[in-house]
ROZA-369310 format. One record per residue (C-alpha): residue in three letters; x, y negated, z negated. Coordinates in steps of 0.05 Angstrom, whole numbers, padded with zeros to 5 digits. Last residue first. Layout:
BEGIN
ALA, X, Y, Z
...
This chain:
BEGIN
PRO, -00027, -01855, 01214
SER, -00076, -01801, 01235
LYS, -00128, -01784, 01183
PRO, -00128, -01713, 01160
GLN, -00188, -01672, 01184
ALA, -00237, -01653, 01130
ALA, -00251, -01579, 01130
PRO, -00315, -01556, 01164
THR, -00367, -01529, 01115
PRO, -00379, -01456, 01127
HIS, -00449, -01438, 01150
PRO, -00489, -01406, 01095
LYS, -00495, -01330, 01096
GLY, -00562, -01305, 01122
PHE, -00625, -01281, 01089
GLY, -00690, -01276, 01130
ILE, -00750, -01299, 01089
GLU, -00816, -01262, 01091
LEU, -00870, -01303, 01057
PRO, -00935, -01290, 01021
THR, -00974, -01355, 01009
ASP, -00978, -01365, 00933
LYS, -00996, -01439, 00939
PRO, -01026, -01456, 01006
LEU, -00987, -01465, 01071
VAL, -01022, -01521, 01108
VAL, -01001, -01539, 01179
ASP, -01044, -01598, 01199
HIS, -01100, -01596, 01249
GLY, -01111, -01646, 01304
ARG, -01148, -01712, 01300
SER, -01206, -01719, 01347
LEU, -01202, -01734, 01422
PHE, -01193, -01667, 01457
ASN, -01232, -01609, 01426
SER, -01277, -01645, 01376
TYR, -01290, -01705, 01420
VAL, -01302, -01668, 01485
SER, -01348, -01618, 01450
ALA, -01388, -01673, 01416
SER, -01395, -01711, 01481
ALA, -01421, -01649, 01518
GLY, -01470, -01629, 01463
TYR, -01497, -01700, 01456
ALA, -01505, -01706, 01532
GLY, -01542, -01640, 01535
PHE, -01589, -01657, 01478
ALA, -01604, -01725, 01508
MET, -01614, -01697, 01578
SER, -01661, -01644, 01552
VAL, -01701, -01697, 01514
PRO, -01702, -01743, 01575
THR, -01726, -01685, 01620
SER, -01784, -01666, 01574
LYS, -01813, -01596, 01571
VAL, -01826, -01605, 01496
ALA, -01824, -01530, 01480
PHE, -01759, -01510, 01514
SER, -01721, -01571, 01490
LEU, -01747, -01562, 01420
LEU, -01729, -01488, 01416
ALA, -01659, -01499, 01445
GLY, -01646, -01559, 01400
THR, -01664, -01519, 01337
LEU, -01623, -01458, 01358
ARG, -01560, -01496, 01374
PHE, -01564, -01571, 01366
GLY, -01529, -01601, 01427
SER, -01510, -01542, 01470
GLY, -01574, -01506, 01449
GLY, -01615, -01562, 01479
ALA, -01577, -01557, 01544
ALA, -01586, -01482, 01546
THR, -01661, -01487, 01533
ARG, -01671, -01540, 01586
VAL, -01629, -01502, 01637
GLY, -01668, -01438, 01625
PRO, -01735, -01475, 01629
ASP, -01717, -01507, 01697
GLY, -01736, -01579, 01698
GLY, -01788, -01617, 01659
PRO, -01828, -01636, 01722
ASP, -01841, -01562, 01737
VAL, -01873, -01558, 01807
THR, -01810, -01555, 01849
GLY, -01794, -01605, 01904
HIS, -01719, -01609, 01895
GLU, -01721, -01672, 01853
ALA, -01774, -01639, 01810
ASP, -01723, -01585, 01793
PRO, -01690, -01632, 01742
HIS, -01622, -01665, 01754
ALA, -01598, -01693, 01686
ALA, -01605, -01624, 01654
ALA, -01555, -01596, 01704
ALA, -01504, -01649, 01687
ALA, -01511, -01637, 01612
LEU, -01505, -01562, 01624
LEU, -01442, -01572, 01666
ILE, -01411, -01616, 01612
ALA, -01424, -01563, 01558
LEU, -01394, -01509, 01603
GLY, -01331, -01550, 01613
THR, -01324, -01561, 01539
SER, -01333, -01487, 01523
LEU, -01284, -01465, 01576
TYR, -01230, -01515, 01557
ARG, -01238, -01499, 01484
THR, -01235, -01424, 01496
LYS, -01161, -01416, 01481
SER, -01173, -01441, 01411
ASP, -01122, -01492, 01389
THR, -01056, -01479, 01354
THR, -01025, -01500, 01289
ARG, -00950, -01501, 01280
ALA, -00899, -01465, 01237
GLY, -00824, -01465, 01251
GLY, -00788, -01400, 01238
GLU, -00736, -01407, 01292
GLU, -00772, -01360, 01340
ASP, -00837, -01399, 01333
LEU, -00890, -01384, 01282
LYS, -00965, -01394, 01296
ILE, -01021, -01420, 01252
HIS, -01095, -01418, 01272
ALA, -01119, -01432, 01199
SER, -01182, -01390, 01211
ARG, -01141, -01326, 01212
ALA, -01122, -01339, 01140
VAL, -01048, -01335, 01127
GLU, -00994, -01283, 01116
LEU, -00922, -01301, 01130
GLY, -00863, -01278, 01171
GLU, -00791, -01293, 01190
LEU, -00784, -01360, 01155
ASN, -00713, -01382, 01154
GLY, -00656, -01371, 01104
ALA, -00586, -01398, 01098
MET, -00557, -01378, 01031
SER, -00518, -01406, 00972
GLN, -00511, -01369, 00907
SER, -00535, -01374, 00835
THR, -00531, -01327, 00776
ALA, -00459, -01304, 00786
PRO, -00437, -01242, 00749
ALA, -00411, -01247, 00677
HIS, -00342, -01231, 00650
GLU, -00308, -01217, 00584
ALA, -00353, -01162, 00559
GLN, -00400, -01155, 00500
ALA, -00426, -01227, 00496
GLN, -00425, -01228, 00572
LEU, -00470, -01167, 00573
GLN, -00522, -01203, 00531
SER, -00515, -01265, 00575
LEU, -00527, -01220, 00636
ALA, -00593, -01196, 00606
GLN, -00615, -01268, 00590
VAL, -00598, -01291, 00661
ALA, -00635, -01231, 00691
GLU, -00697, -01247, 00650
GLU, -00694, -01319, 00673
SER, -00693, -01297, 00746
THR, -00634, -01304, 00792
GLU, -00626, -01368, 00832
ILE, -00619, -01365, 00908
ARG, -00600, -01426, 00949
GLU, -00609, -01457, 01018
PHE, -00678, -01440, 01044
VAL, -00704, -01472, 01108
VAL, -00774, -01500, 01121
ARG, -00806, -01522, 01186
LEU, -00873, -01556, 01195
GLU, -00914, -01579, 01255
GLY, -00981, -01615, 01260
ASN, -01031, -01615, 01317
ARG, -01044, -01668, 01369
HIS, -01119, -01671, 01380
LEU, -01120, -01739, 01413
LYS, -01106, -01766, 01343
GLN, -01049, -01743, 01300
ALA, -01029, -01683, 01258
PRO, -00969, -01692, 01214
LYS, -00899, -01674, 01237
ALA, -00853, -01646, 01183
GLN, -00784, -01618, 01200
VAL, -00727, -01600, 01153
VAL, -00769, -01585, 01092
LYS, -00727, -01559, 01035
GLY, -00704, -01495, 01002
ILE, -00696, -01461, 00935
LEU, -00708, -01386, 00930
ARG, -00723, -01365, 00859
SER, -00715, -01297, 00826
ASP, -00781, -01273, 00799
ALA, -00766, -01200, 00818
PRO, -00694, -01177, 00808
LEU, -00640, -01193, 00858
LEU, -00580, -01148, 00871
LEU, -00599, -01081, 00839
GLN, -00553, -01026, 00862
HIS, -00579, -00971, 00907
THR, -00515, -00966, 00949
PRO, -00548, -01002, 01008
SER, -00560, -01060, 00959
TYR, -00627, -01070, 00925
LEU, -00676, -01128, 00925
PRO, -00732, -01134, 00874
GLU, -00801, -01152, 00901
THR, -00842, -01216, 00891
LEU, -00785, -01267, 00898
ILE, -00811, -01336, 00881
ALA, -00809, -01392, 00932
THR, -00792, -01465, 00921
VAL, -00795, -01521, 00971
VAL, -00761, -01588, 00959
THR, -00781, -01644, 01007
GLY, -00719, -01663, 01047
TYR, -00755, -01688, 01109
THR, -00826, -01706, 01091
ALA, -00886, -01667, 01067
THR, -00956, -01698, 01060
GLU, -00991, -01680, 01126
SER, -00946, -01622, 01145
SER, -00969, -01587, 01083
VAL, -00933, -01546, 01029
GLU, -00972, -01517, 00971
ALA, -00933, -01495, 00909
ALA, -00894, -01435, 00884
LEU, -00895, -01402, 00952
ARG, -00890, -01327, 00952
ALA, -00831, -01280, 00964
LYS, -00807, -01220, 01004
LEU, -00734, -01223, 01024
THR, -00711, -01196, 01091
THR, -00638, -01177, 01099
ASP, -00605, -01203, 01162
PRO, -00538, -01209, 01126
GLN, -00529, -01160, 01068
PRO, -00549, -01188, 01000
ALA, -00501, -01230, 00960
GLY, -00490, -01210, 00888
GLY, -00529, -01239, 00830
VAL, -00540, -01172, 00798
ALA, -00486, -01124, 00822
ALA, -00461, -01101, 00753
LEU, -00532, -01095, 00725
GLU, -00536, -01019, 00729
GLU, -00463, -01012, 00707
GLY, -00475, -01057, 00648
THR, -00530, -01012, 00625
ARG, -00604, -01029, 00627
MET, -00655, -01022, 00571
THR, -00730, -01030, 00577
GLU, -00783, -01070, 00539
GLY, -00858, -01072, 00533
PHE, -00910, -01088, 00587
ASP, -00932, -01157, 00564
LEU, -00981, -01199, 00604
PRO, -00976, -01275, 00604
ALA, -01038, -01320, 00601
ASP, -01073, -01358, 00657
LEU, -01054, -01306, 00709
ASP, -01062, -01330, 00780
ALA, -01114, -01292, 00821
VAL, -01105, -01295, 00897
PHE, -01167, -01270, 00933
ARG, -01176, -01231, 00997
THR, -01242, -01207, 01027
GLY, -01231, -01135, 01049
PRO, -01302, -01114, 01033
GLU, -01351, -01171, 01048
MET, -01372, -01225, 00999
TYR, -01444, -01235, 01017
GLN, -01493, -01291, 01032
HIS, -01562, -01271, 01054
ARG, -01588, -01290, 01122
TYR, -01634, -01339, 01157
PRO, -01623, -01372, 01225
SER, -01581, -01312, 01251
GLN, -01519, -01334, 01288
ALA, -01475, -01312, 01230
LEU, -01501, -01241, 01238
LEU, -01474, -01239, 01308
PHE, -01406, -01263, 01284
LYS, -01405, -01213, 01227
LYS, -01421, -01156, 01275
ILE, -01366, -01178, 01322
ARG, -01316, -01182, 01264
ASP, -01335, -01111, 01242
MET, -01326, -01086, 01312
ARG, -01256, -01117, 01315
GLY, -01234, -01085, 01250
PRO, -01237, -01112, 01179
ALA, -01179, -01087, 01136
THR, -01206, -01037, 01084
VAL, -01180, -00975, 01119
GLU, -01112, -01003, 01138
SER, -01102, -01030, 01068
TRP, -01119, -00962, 01038
THR, -01067, -00928, 01082
GLU, -01014, -00978, 01062
HIS, -01032, -00970, 00989
ALA, -01028, -00895, 00993
GLN, -00959, -00901, 01023
ASP, -00938, -00948, 00968
LYS, -00963, -00900, 00915
ALA, -00925, -00843, 00946
GLU, -00862, -00884, 00946
GLN, -00874, -00903, 00873
ILE, -00876, -00829, 00855
LYS, -00814, -00813, 00897
GLY, -00771, -00861, 00858
LYS, -00759, -00936, 00855
ALA, -00685, -00928, 00872
GLU, -00700, -00876, 00925
GLN, -00752, -00923, 00955
LYS, -00702, -00980, 00957
ALA, -00649, -00936, 00989
THR, -00700, -00914, 01040
ASP, -00718, -00986, 01055
SER, -00644, -01002, 01065
ALA, -00636, -00942, 01112
ARG, -00700, -00960, 01148
GLY, -00675, -01030, 01161
ALA, -00648, -01017, 01231
VAL, -00716, -00992, 01255
SER, -00757, -01048, 01224
LYS, -00703, -01096, 01243
GLN, -00710, -01079, 01316
LYS, -00786, -01086, 01312
ALA, -00779, -01153, 01277
THR, -00730, -01177, 01329
ASP, -00781, -01162, 01384
PRO, -00838, -01194, 01345
ASN, -00799, -01260, 01333
SER, -00828, -01309, 01283
VAL, -00877, -01260, 01251
LEU, -00949, -01273, 01230
HIS, -00993, -01227, 01188
VAL, -01066, -01244, 01193
VAL, -01118, -01250, 01137
GLU, -01194, -01248, 01148
ALA, -01249, -01264, 01097
THR, -01207, -01309, 01053
GLY, -01235, -01321, 00983
THR, -01223, -01388, 00949
SER, -01169, -01384, 00896
VAL, -01177, -01350, 00829
THR, -01154, -01375, 00761
THR, -01145, -01314, 00716
LYS, -01153, -01288, 00646
ILE, -01136, -01215, 00634
PRO, -01159, -01157, 00590
PHE, -01113, -01098, 00602
ILE, -01136, -01025, 00612
LYS, -01089, -00966, 00616
GLY, -01117, -00909, 00658
ASP, -01053, -00885, 00691
PRO, -01073, -00920, 00757
LEU, -01075, -00987, 00720
THR, -01141, -01020, 00701
LEU, -01144, -01097, 00699
THR, -01204, -01132, 00670
GLU, -01225, -01205, 00673
PHE, -01224, -01229, 00744
THR, -01255, -01297, 00760
VAL, -01297, -01320, 00819
GLU, -01321, -01388, 00841
TYR, -01375, -01403, 00893
GLN, -01388, -01451, 00950
HIS, -01457, -01439, 00979
PHE, -01472, -01417, 01050
PRO, -01525, -01451, 01091
SER, -01591, -01413, 01096
PHE, -01634, -01447, 01148
ASP, -01579, -01449, 01201
GLY, -01611, -01473, 01267
ASN, -01559, -01526, 01280
ALA, -01604, -01582, 01256
TYR, -01618, -01542, 01193
ALA, -01544, -01537, 01179
LEU, -01535, -01612, 01190
ALA, -01592, -01626, 01141
ARG, -01563, -01577, 01089
LYS, -01495, -01609, 01094
VAL, -01525, -01678, 01084
GLY, -01569, -01655, 01026
SER, -01511, -01621, 00989
VAL, -01512, -01546, 00979
PRO, -01512, -01525, 00906
ALA, -01449, -01495, 00876
ILE, -01449, -01423, 00852
SER, -01412, -01408, 00787
THR, -01375, -01353, 00749
VAL, -01381, -01295, 00798
ARG, -01353, -01235, 00762
GLY, -01291, -01195, 00751
ILE, -01263, -01125, 00757
VAL, -01193, -01106, 00778
ILE, -01170, -01037, 00797
SER, -01098, -01019, 00810
GLY, -01086, -00999, 00882
ALA, -01017, -01029, 00886
PRO, -00979, -01016, 00822
ILE, -00980, -01066, 00765
VAL, -00915, -01057, 00724
PRO, -00873, -01044, 00786
GLN, -00803, -01045, 00754
ASP, -00743, -01086, 00774
PHE, -00753, -01150, 00733
ALA, -00828, -01147, 00725
TYR, -00859, -01127, 00791
VAL, -00929, -01134, 00819
SER, -00949, -01083, 00872
ASP, -00987, -01112, 00931
VAL, -01061, -01106, 00947
ILE, -01090, -01100, 00877
LYS, -01161, -01072, 00881
GLY, -01230, -01102, 00878
HIS, -01298, -01104, 00843
VAL, -01340, -01167, 00831
MET, -01400, -01166, 00783
GLU, -01454, -01219, 00792
GLY, -01453, -01265, 00731
PRO, -01473, -01327, 00769
HIS, -01530, -01317, 00819
ASP, -01538, -01296, 00892
VAL, -01471, -01284, 00925
ARG, -01480, -01211, 00944
THR, -01421, -01165, 00935
ARG, -01396, -01113, 00985
GLU, -01346, -01068, 00951
ASP, -01271, -01058, 00961
LEU, -01252, -01131, 00948
ALA, -01179, -01148, 00961
VAL, -01136, -01176, 00905
ARG, -01068, -01209, 00906
LEU, -01045, -01221, 00835
ALA, -01003, -01283, 00827
THR, -00961, -01296, 00765
GLY, -00979, -01365, 00739
SER, -00969, -01347, 00666
PRO, -00910, -01301, 00657
LEU, -00910, -01226, 00673
HIS, -00873, -01186, 00621
LEU, -00821, -01131, 00618
THR, -00771, -01154, 00566
ILE, -00700, -01132, 00581
LYS, -00651, -01107, 00529
ALA, -00579, -01104, 00554
LEU, -00531, -01047, 00541
PHE, -00455, -01042, 00547
VAL, -00434, -00969, 00544
GLU, -00435, -00959, 00619
ALA, -00391, -01020, 00629
ALA, -00342, -00993, 00578
LEU, -00336, -00927, 00615
ALA, -00324, -00964, 00680
ASP, -00271, -01008, 00648
ASP, -00235, -00949, 00615
GLU, -00237, -00911, 00681
GLU, -00203, -00970, 00715
PRO, -00150, -00974, 00660
PHE, -00128, -00902, 00672
ILE, -00119, -00850, 00617
PRO, -00086, -00783, 00631
PRO, -00115, -00723, 00595
SER, -00085, -00701, 00528
CYS, -00039, -00642, 00513
LEU, -00016, -00640, 00440
VAL, -00070, -00591, 00421
GLY, -00040, -00538, 00465
LEU, 00023, -00532, 00422
ILE, 00088, -00534, 00461
ASP, 00140, -00479, 00459
GLU, 00106, -00438, 00513
ARG, 00107, -00495, 00561
PRO, 00041, -00522, 00588
ALA, 00027, -00516, 00663
ALA, 00022, -00587, 00693
GLU, -00048, -00619, 00696
CYS, -00039, -00649, 00628
ASN, 00014, -00697, 00652
MET, 00029, -00756, 00607
ARG, 00015, -00720, 00542
THR, 00057, -00661, 00563
GLU, 00115, -00704, 00582
SER, 00113, -00741, 00516
ILE, 00110, -00675, 00477
ALA, 00168, -00645, 00517
PRO, 00208, -00709, 00510
SER, 00201, -00706, 00435
PRO, 00161, -00761, 00401
GLY, 00197, -00822, 00378
ASP, 00260, -00833, 00334
HIS, 00294, -00772, 00361
VAL, 00334, -00718, 00325
PRO, 00370, -00666, 00367
SER, 00340, -00596, 00374
SER, 00366, -00536, 00334
GLN, 00328, -00554, 00271
ALA, 00261, -00560, 00308
LEU, 00272, -00495, 00344
GLY, 00286, -00458, 00279
LEU, 00224, -00487, 00245
GLN, 00180, -00465, 00304
ILE, 00207, -00393, 00300
SER, 00197, -00390, 00225
ALA, 00125, -00413, 00231
PRO, 00111, -00359, 00283
LEU, 00142, -00303, 00237
LEU, 00106, -00321, 00173
LEU, 00040, -00287, 00189
VAL, 00073, -00223, 00215
LEU, 00117, -00218, 00154
LEU, 00058, -00225, 00107
SER, 00022, -00167, 00142
LEU, 00085, -00123, 00138
GLY, 00091, -00135, 00064
ARG, 00018, -00118, 00051
ILE, 00026, -00052, 00088
LYS, 00090, -00034, 00049
PHE, 00056, -00048, -00017
MET, 00000, 00000, 00000
């Protein structure tokens, strides 16, 4: 038994004796031994048998330290929508405008973002009511009756009070709602370039979708499909036009009618955390020819604007780089100015307006997040940068008759039928002035069809009925002359239409790098 214990003790002490002998035989150094230093510097090399494995440590590079530190830095971001945030709503049910309190039901058209997250996805349900219906003035009613309209439409106001998200969460809201727009058109400055960019920009869009996730991509696709279904088609517009010619009809808000509801009180959606690496590119310059989606912060009109008038737009969607890094969070501001403003003038000369954008300022939430990171690190990304941006697209009411030229300038246009309608009114007035009695016919009042058409040219249904019933040449001539003169004045002599871009107008702004400032040339002696 004693022999076995002795052998066990000898086996345990043998490694320590070997290490002690090696240490005594080696020269004395002030620092670590060369073997130990070499092993610490190069862990990928095969370790020597006389070196303990615990002494081997991986190489350390300053770049990796910085990246690791950036990942550790955290910034707390509040997800909230401030007062004045615009919610674009489209009605999905037909609603009669009859009395205050009538329920109004609609859906959010475009997702609303807080920083980089869609806190109100497209398709969210909003419910409101009609708050007031204004009476029709006596003058407007008399003119409507003269034109054969015995049920002139009332001006009304709507408010939205409840917001329901797709996950079932319900938020009470207070809003100020703009006048409803029955038909909205999307204008582009250069359709050919837009098609090319739509193809070339698929990679960027894909990157954005990947950054937002597959769930949000599915929601966006559902929103696009829903917009196509609810958008009024050509047949719907024809039906509405025919209904508008009826002398008596009920007033409705049709499905697809667009409203812009501005929040009167902020909405809170909690908080989120972002690492320094996730915010490292915030404030960076987007790629050239990138399209930024924004909305106007205030109305701009060719009637009141002058050269240099400041124009501010608010980014409605975050912008990502091709590498999926956040560049510009939502609510970043685009600052520009008016470079051309031509008000409408007499002889039906229409107004013109052109705006360029010169600077991008990151949102307040981004500035606060970057300040948190700056307190932890020694650097902070830029929060403002120069740009050269033009209007590439916008959404306006069809009734505004606005067009965009290739340089992004906006101007109003006239109806293509104004020459035809004015010429027809003049022909009817001339025909009414030459009754059939001059040609030996028996009807002294002239042809009934000519009389009716001439009366309708002046006072629509009322004039047509009166002119047909009275059978009087002077009455037909008066109605025809009034219709012809009114058509000539309204289409050729009156003041033209100004370009008016209302508050919260959706914009598409093309980003470009600012032109370099030429260096000052030295003066010759």
